Steps between C-alpha positions, in 0.01 A plus 500: 500500500209578268614733224391850428404545135406800290192323365155577634436183699127573516441506123231255384741318267753443778222389739374247246848365433559457871175308542565278197844393625386468862218264404740294288733467798234413757319256271823353361348543154692692232331809362516692173780759467441843652647696211149569373455702819840665556675469163804301396765752597348744753771454763343728758160327481659155512702579811192659657319166461799314642518735801130454573524122480809486723325728752213253516738217571663702777159583649432128504814439709780450249831672575729658236848350505660621178466561128535303179628627169338344199560488128874557526604210276471537121389135487212566738406822325484306176289227664243753623515757221616796711805721472572663837548397864243542774480440875268362762473461876600181686278401793590265781250234393679467165817366665576126521799324648767326296389145423139573590186367339319785328123451537325445169265792563769746608560638150263535206644376168850456647821550306842478661819694440839515673638827634760672709345643817640767726430573866560864591688610808442873446239730352524617137330836530762754391412749228783411263529122529788333320632148464743548791203582724333175396815298566548647846135447594497124427540279806521171310413324176277190478397258221127520432217341313201716418172329424322758291123489471244681292139573582458571128376202301766318295759763589348726234671808635614839386733715708202662668345164589807360671577822691142520628525134604789582739752415231355149472618417851428161650753349739874474550762277659836615630794263530671442835828661396576858601792619292667840556500711189879522522511125425285494185460715190127484415541572129734201468267251670402206278162333554365157418135422573373142516151355531488132595876485439461618140676819401235748382669841516843656505617856538732744668502818703565698185146410381360705788524855361870433439565456875261418789655793689386734224153353534502582870620852423216543250249380759643719777466810285147408388355434842674796659330728248168340597558575868575146615882453502669169562571441868744294702379146547309481174545213254547599139449242225705649220340327201529188289836375372334292230162392360219413740341156483146380586436263791280195540397336827777282641787677326831508685685822425863591568733774381876519533661844494879519488644653814164490675402135515173316450137584576210256462134425564226258397169607351262284701182515707655491845527820705850595615503877512735713709 
């Protein structure tokens, strides 16, 4: 599932950005931003770095299982100082079961956000994709928590930094509920996120590009143009419904999404990965 990009993936600046982020990941030590190497807004170069880093993970045995859409919520865009969505690749070792303990070293500088997730039952590879194509391709809808992580020190990111860093991917948790799309309207979903039983974030489906289905349509068009269309069986995290919040060791996290149910995990040291 590695993406084709128009950028020259062998350019010295891209090579250096790849190495900087790879070392940060392997050493679990945040690094300086990579915008000094690839620029703040060079989309092609940023996705070239992302593609190279994902390819390394796959070579090491990780398996692609879906995509994530980032920066869809105005609240999150404001938090991070960016103004457009991006996307990244989900790998199998990012997935944790509902109620699991997330190992403390699984995500660097973790921040959590609640999302609507979709599991596809059909490919989205047509030339003229529309919202009806997206609706018909969705097998079911699931409540999700994404634990975003940044290899960039103190989350000091531009758009180019987060794209290169696989859209600040870390880990994710899907709830046990599998709701047919006919039974829920994603844009009307209301979300409440709690950490240690304290409400820390609220939002709705409308905060996700106006409708999580529109976010999926945006993604489907983007990745098809890059030669890696969405396929049946993939998980799509559609983007935050409200502000993300930082985690500390021992935090108990739960989100309730109307019509979809609850999803939860604990940020702890114990291993309990799928």
